[in-house]
C-alpha positions as CSV (number, residue, x, y, z in Angstrom):
1,M,-0.6,-30.4,11.7
2,H,-2.8,-28.0,13.6
3,E,-4.3,-24.8,12.1
4,P,-2.8,-21.6,13.6
5,L,-4.7,-20.0,16.4
6,P,-6.7,-16.9,15.4
7,G,-4.4,-14.0,15.1
8,Q,-1.3,-16.2,14.9
9,H,0.8,-16.1,11.7
10,P,1.1,-19.6,10.2
11,N,4.9,-19.6,10.4
12,Q,4.6,-19.1,14.2
13,S,3.4,-22.7,14.7
14,H,6.2,-24.0,12.6
15,W,8.8,-22.1,14.7
16,R,7.3,-23.5,17.9
17,V,7.5,-27.0,16.4
18,S,11.1,-26.4,15.3
19,L,12.2,-25.1,18.7
20,G,10.3,-27.8,20.5
21,L,12.1,-30.5,18.4
22,T,15.5,-28.8,18.8
23,L,15.1,-28.7,22.6
24,L,14.0,-32.4,22.6
25,Y,16.9,-33.5,20.6
26,A,19.3,-31.4,22.7
27,A,17.9,-32.7,26.0
28,L,18.1,-36.4,24.6
29,G,21.7,-35.7,23.6
30,V,22.9,-34.3,27.0
31,P,23.3,-37.6,28.9
32,A,25.2,-39.1,25.8
33,A,27.4,-36.1,25.7
34,I,28.1,-36.2,29.4
35,A,29.0,-39.9,29.2
36,H,31.2,-39.3,26.2
37,R,32.9,-36.3,27.9
38,N,33.9,-38.3,31.0
39,G,37.5,-38.8,30.9
40,L,38.2,-36.4,28.1
41,A,40.3,-33.4,28.7
42,A,39.1,-31.3,25.8
43,L,35.7,-30.8,24.1
44,P,35.1,-33.5,21.6
45,V,34.7,-31.6,18.4
46,W,34.3,-34.4,15.8
47,P,31.5,-36.1,17.7
48,I,29.7,-32.9,18.3
49,L,30.1,-32.0,14.6
50,Q,28.7,-35.4,13.5
51,A,25.8,-35.0,15.9
52,L,24.9,-31.5,14.4
53,V,25.2,-32.9,10.9
54,L,22.7,-35.6,11.8
55,A,20.3,-33.7,14.0
56,V,19.7,-30.6,12.0
57,P,18.4,-32.5,8.9
58,L,16.4,-34.8,11.1
59,I,14.7,-31.8,12.8
60,A,14.1,-30.1,9.5
61,M,12.5,-33.3,8.0
62,S,10.3,-33.7,11.0
63,V,9.1,-30.1,10.7
64,V,8.5,-30.5,6.9
65,D,6.7,-33.9,7.3
66,L,4.5,-32.6,10.1
67,R,3.4,-29.7,7.9
68,S,3.0,-31.4,4.5
69,F,3.3,-35.2,5.1
70,R,6.1,-35.3,2.7
71,L,9.9,-36.0,3.2
72,P,11.6,-34.1,0.4
73,D,14.6,-35.8,-1.5
74,A,16.5,-32.5,-0.9
75,L,16.7,-33.5,2.8
76,T,16.8,-37.2,2.8
77,L,19.2,-37.9,0.0
78,P,22.0,-35.6,1.3
79,L,21.6,-37.3,4.7
80,L,22.1,-40.7,3.1
81,I,25.2,-39.5,1.3
82,L,26.6,-37.8,4.4
83,G,26.1,-41.0,6.4
84,L,28.1,-43.0,3.9
85,A,30.8,-40.4,3.7
86,R,31.0,-40.3,7.5
87,T,31.4,-44.1,7.6
88,R,34.3,-43.9,4.9
89,L,36.1,-41.3,7.0
90,E,35.6,-42.8,10.4
91,D,35.7,-46.6,9.7
92,P,36.4,-47.6,6.0
93,T,36.0,-51.3,7.1
94,A,32.3,-50.6,7.9
95,Q,31.5,-49.2,4.5
96,L,30.0,-52.4,3.1
97,D,27.8,-52.9,6.3
98,H,26.5,-49.3,6.2
99,G,26.0,-49.6,2.4
100,I,24.0,-52.8,2.8
101,A,22.0,-51.3,5.7
102,A,21.1,-48.4,3.5
103,V,19.7,-50.8,0.8
104,L,17.9,-52.9,3.3
105,G,16.3,-49.9,5.0
106,Y,15.0,-48.5,1.7
107,T,13.8,-51.9,0.5
108,L,12.1,-52.8,3.8
109,L,9.9,-49.6,3.9
110,A,9.4,-49.3,0.1
111,S,8.1,-53.0,0.3
112,L,5.9,-52.2,3.1
113,A,4.5,-49.1,1.2
114,Y,3.8,-51.3,-1.8
115,V,2.1,-54.0,0.0
116,Y,-0.1,-51.5,1.9
117,M,-1.1,-49.8,-1.4
118,R,-1.9,-53.1,-3.0
119,L,-4.0,-54.3,0.0
120,R,-5.7,-51.0,0.9
121,N,-5.7,-49.2,-2.4
122,R,-4.4,-46.1,-0.8
123,R,-1.0,-44.9,0.4
124,G,0.1,-45.7,3.9
125,L,3.9,-44.8,3.8
126,G,5.7,-42.7,1.2
127,L,9.0,-43.3,-0.4
128,G,10.4,-40.4,1.6
129,D,10.1,-42.6,4.6
130,A,11.9,-45.4,2.8
131,K,14.7,-42.9,1.8
132,L,15.0,-41.7,5.4
133,M,15.3,-45.4,6.4
134,A,18.0,-45.7,4.0
135,A,19.8,-42.8,5.6
136,S,19.3,-44.5,8.9
137,G,21.1,-47.6,7.6
138,A,23.9,-45.3,6.1
139,W,24.5,-43.7,9.5
140,L,23.9,-46.6,11.8
141,G,24.8,-49.8,9.8
142,T,23.0,-53.1,10.0
143,D,23.3,-53.2,13.8
144,G,21.3,-50.1,14.4
145,L,18.8,-50.2,11.5
146,L,16.3,-52.4,13.2
147,S,16.7,-50.5,16.5
148,S,15.9,-47.2,14.8
149,L,12.8,-48.7,13.2
150,L,11.6,-50.4,16.4
151,L,12.0,-47.1,18.3
152,A,10.2,-45.2,15.6
153,S,7.3,-47.7,15.7
154,F,7.0,-47.7,19.5
155,S,7.1,-43.9,19.7
156,A,4.5,-43.6,16.9
157,L,2.3,-46.1,18.6
158,A,2.6,-44.3,21.9
159,F,1.7,-41.1,20.2
160,V,-1.4,-42.6,18.6
161,L,-2.6,-44.1,21.8
162,L,-1.8,-41.3,24.2
163,G,-1.2,-38.2,22.1
164,P,-3.8,-35.4,21.5
165,R,-6.5,-35.9,19.1
166,D,-8.4,-32.5,19.2
167,G,-11.6,-34.4,19.7
168,Q,-11.2,-36.4,16.5
169,P,-11.8,-40.2,16.8
170,L,-8.9,-42.4,15.7
171,S,-9.7,-44.3,12.5
172,G,-7.9,-46.0,9.5
173,Q,-8.4,-42.7,7.7
174,T,-6.3,-40.8,10.3
175,K,-3.1,-39.4,8.7
176,I,0.0,-39.5,11.0
177,A,3.4,-38.3,9.8
178,F,5.9,-41.2,10.4
179,G,8.9,-39.1,9.4
180,P,9.3,-37.5,12.8
181,F,9.2,-40.9,14.6
182,L,11.8,-42.4,12.2
183,A,14.1,-39.4,12.8
184,L,13.6,-39.7,16.6
185,G,14.4,-43.4,16.3
186,I,17.6,-42.7,14.3
187,W,18.7,-40.1,16.8
188,L,18.2,-42.3,19.9
189,T,20.0,-45.2,18.2
190,W,22.8,-42.8,17.1
191,L,23.2,-41.4,20.7
192,Y,22.9,-44.6,22.7
193,G,23.6,-47.5,20.3
194,P,21.3,-50.4,19.3
195,L,18.7,-51.9,21.4
196,I,20.3,-55.4,21.3
């Protein structure tokens, strides 16, 4: 995260990031909302409520991760539980699939984190990322799990290759918060469905 400009309060930069992410999430949601709205006589309250319950924690987690390189359990675990609860309410027959996806999501990123630590003797991914991936499985099921990870990976790669570096050379020591990219992958998959 960038240092605040001279004369700028540290929280001002966080508010800007929060506002920017909120606008991005809203803009990405507009086409999906329009497509969903077509043919409906009334405002679809349940999908809007679900979208808010998903988007608000994803934005909050992104801001926290950008600031501290941590995804706190206080945000990831409730999102996981809400995803499983939403599945139970909306489609009880999908509960097993979403539960399996949550376990797979956690196991995949926790395993990657472990292997990276053993090979490089330093942390690459945190368990917060694994818990967020578990929440992805809880919300998206096995069909959406891989899509959210692919979208996260591609967007992170694009950021690394094209994003601002403040004159700093890219190296193996460069720290990048992966949580915001995971959150974006989850949001896009939630809105538009799996890639395949």
